[in-house]
N, C-alpha and C positions, 0 to 999 in steps of 0.2 A: 926318662925317655923323652925324645924330642922329635919334631917333624918340621920340614920346611914350610913356611907360609908363602902366600902369594907375593909377599914383598922380599922374599929371599932370606928373611931372618929365621931364627929357629924358635919354635914354640913347643911347649911340653905336650905330650900325648895324653897325660893324665893330669888331673887337678883335684884340689880339695873342695868339697862343697857340703853344704848342709842339706840333707835329704830327708823328706818325710815319706816313709814307705807305707805308713798306715796312720790314720787319725789317732790322736791321743794327747797325753799331757806333754810337759816339757821334754820328757825322755824320748818323745817321738822325733825330736830334732837331732838327727844323727849326722856326725861328720864322717864322710866317706871319700875314698879316692874313686873318682869317676872319669870317664873319657872327657877330654876337652871338647866342647861342642864344635861340630863341623859347620862352617858357615855356608848357607845356601845363597844362590844368586839373589841380589836385591836385599840381602841382610848384611849386618855389620857385626863383627866379633869385637867385643870390648874387654880389655883387661880391667877388672873391677878394682877400684881404689877405696870406695866407701859406699855404704847404702844405709838408708833409713829403715827403721823397723816400724811396721804399721799394724793397725787393728786387723786389716784384711788378712795379713799373714798369720795372725793368731787364729783367725777364723778358719783359714786353710789347714793349719796344724790340727785343729780340733775336729775337722771334718764337717764344719757347719757352713761351708761355702755351697754355691749352687752346683749344678751338674757340669759346669765348665771345668771344674777342677778334677783331675784324675791323679792317681798315685801309682808309682812313686813320683814325687815332684820336688824340685828345688824351688823353695819359695823366694819371694822378693819381687815386689811390684815396681821398684825403682833402684837406680844405681848411678854412680858417676865413676869415671875412669878415663882411660885413653884407648884410642882406636888401635886394635891389634891387626885387623884385616878387614878390608872393604873393597867393593867393586871400584875399578879405576875411574869410572865415570860418575861416582857417587858424590864427588866433591869433598870427600873425607880422606885424610891422610894418616898413615900410621903414626902413633904418638900424640895425635891431636886430642885435646881435652874434650870430653863429651858427657852429656847427661842423657838418661833414658828413663821411661816410666810407662806404666799402664799397658793398654792394648793386649791383654791376655798374658802379659809377662808374669811369671810365677804362679800362673793359674792354668792356662791351656798349654803353655810351654814353659820350660825351666827359666827361673828368674835369677836374681842378683846375689843370692846367698851363696856365692861361689867365687872362685878366682877369675873365671871367664864367663861371659854370657853372650849369646847371639840374639839380635833383635832386628826387626825390619828397619831399613834405613829411614823410613818416614817417621820413626819414633826416636830418632837421634837428634839431639840439640848440641851443636858445637859451641864452644865458648873458649875464652882465654881469661885467666885470672891468676893472681898470685895468692888468693885466699887459700887457707889450708883445706885439705880434703875433708876433715871432720866437719867443717862448716859448710862446704859446698854439698856434702853428702846429705845434709838435712833438707836441702831445698827442693828437689824436683817435684815430687808429688804434692808436697805442702804448698809450694808457691804456685804450681800449675792449677791446683784446685782453687786457691784463693784468688789468683788473677783471673782465671776463667769465670769464676762466679761473679766477680765485679765487672769484668769487661763484657763477656758474652751474656751472662745471666741478667745483669742489672744495667749495663751501659752507664756505669757511674761516671759522673762528670765533676770537675773541679767546682767547688762552691756548694755542692749538694750535701745533704745530711744522710748518713748511713747508720742503720741499726744492725749490730751483729748479735744474734741470739746464739749463745754458746761461745762467748768471747775468749775464754781461757784455753780452748782447744788449740792445737797447733795451727789449724787452718784459720781459726778466729783471730789469733794473735798476728798471723801473717797478713790476713786481710786488713787488719787495723793499720799495720805499718805501711802497706801498699796504698790504702785509701788516704792516709795522712800525707804521704809523699805526693799523691795526686792533687791534694788540696781540698779534701772533703772534711766535714765535721763528723766525728765518729762517736756514737753511743754504743756501748757494748755491755753484755751481761755476764754475771757470774752468780752461781748459787751460794757462794761463800763470801761473806763480808770481808774476811781476811785476805781475799785474793784480789780485791779491787786495786791494790798497789801494782799487781802484775799488769793490769789493764792500763793504768796510767804510765807505766814504764814503756809500754808499747805505743804510747802516743794517744791513747783514747781520751777524748775530751770529757765524756760523761760516763763514768762507770756506773752500772746499775746492778743492784742485788735482785736476783730473779727468784721470786717465791712461787712461780707458776703463772702469775699474771703480771704483766709489765705495761700494758697499754696505757693505764692511767699515769704511770711515771713518765712514759715517753711523751704523752700529750701535755704534761705540765711543762716539759722542756721545749717541745715543738707543738704548739696548740693545733696547727693544721695537719700535723703528722709528718713523719720523715719522708724523704724522697725515695729511699730504697731500704730494704731490709734483707739481710742474709740469714736464712734459717738453717742452723746447724744442729739444733736440739731435736727437731723432728715433728711428726704429726700430732703428738700429744699437746703441743703448744701452738700449732700453726694458726688456729683460729684467732688466738690472742695476738700473735704477731701480725696477722692481716689487719687487725684493728689499729695498729700503730702507724700505718702508712697513709699518706695523703691521697686524695683522689688523683688518679692517673699516675700514682707511684707504683713501684714494683716490689714484690717479694720473690726472692729466688730460693727455692728449696734445694739444698746441696747435701745435707747430712742429717743423720738421726742418732745423735749421741745418746738419747734416751731410749733408743731401740725400737721406736714405733715408726714404721715406714708407710703404713696405710691408715685410712680413716674409715671405720665402719659406717655404712649408710651415708657416704659422702654425697652432698648435693652442691652444685655450683652456686646456689644461692647463699652458701655460707661465706662466700667472698663478698666483701663490702662493695657497694656501688662504685664502679670506676676504678677499683684497685686491680692491678694485674698480678697474676700468679704464674711463675715460670719455674724451671728447674735447671740444674746443671750437673752433668756427669761426663765431662769431656776427656780428651786424650792429649798426648804430648804435642800434637800439632796446634793445640789451642794456646801454647806458650811459645810464641815466635822467638827465634834466636836473638833478635834485636831487643826484645822485651826482657829476656833473661839476662842479656848483657847489661841492660840498664839497671836491673835489680842487683847484679853483682857489683856494679859501680857504686850504686847507692849504699850497699853494705860496706864497701871499702871506705866510702866517704862518711859513714856513720849516720846516714839518713834513714836507713832501714836496719832493724835489729832482727836477729835470727833466734827464735826461741829453742835453744838446744838444752835438753834436760840432762843428758849424760852421754859421754863418748866411751865406746867399748873397743877393745883392741883384739882383733882376730876372731875367726869363726868360733873358737872355743867359748866366746862370751855371748854368743847369740841367745843361748838359753837364759842367761842373766838379763839380757836386754828385753826379751819377751816377758819375763817375769816382772821386771820393773814396769814395763808398759801396762801390764794387767793390773798392777797394784795401784796405779794412778796417783802416786804420792808426789811425783815431781812433774811440774808443768813443762811442756816443750817436747822437742823431738829427741828420740833415742837413735844414735848413729853408731854404726859399726865401721871401723877403719881396718883395712887389710894392709899388711906390709909385705914387701917382696921377700 
């Protein structure tokens, strides 16, 4: 079945989507025929070409998210595709390549595990590239978080030294490539000695093996401390990360790969004298279109690398993608590509 769009083209009335009707295991990810979402004023309908698979979507499937998530729900906090329908004054045109992410997507309203998704226009980033969808589909949330942490959270500048705690995560690898493209010197950690090669491949100058305390290792390389540190492991190691930073340097808390988001009996005096502690949890607007375009050009030119773990084809492979993500056996982003 089909219906006319605002542009005069014909769009389907129903679409295929992955729906979580109740929390559970992988079998809770059900492929269903559902109505194509109706676009509201100020929103954009996107024909999805690819989307990344993220830990937050696993959390949504398991029912471990906060009260913002209600069921039934189409997961997916990010996606790339082409504009299907938009307001005439939005500056977006049908067929234009776009990316979108975050802002309640896949949580308080249906997300990108579907053939079509509608999102607020403010969450849409237009771009032009000849890169394949499987590569572009890995970028939005990963690059937005990495770039936002470095730019908004740390204000990283060329010539500075950056420590990434949790360096083999997708955000950690992306942050390393962005920081190197900026002209920073990068130290980055992994818990596994055999994974230091992955860090070097991302351009890391000094891979470090993290046994829970790395401050002494960092101070051997930079006696005065690094200019900036990106904390992705979490509160369990935050005090140690703070000790790696020079006076008037900054630590940005962005993630908690180890699962600890709070510090019992926290006191501000745990922060070393003169060291600044901030955090980052931004949205699509923190990744300007010109910055995203620069990143796409840098990828095309070979200056930036995209850590893609595996590409999956079709909604039927979403369960496999989430299972592989949970197994944590392959570093990088898991990306699902949809075909017409």
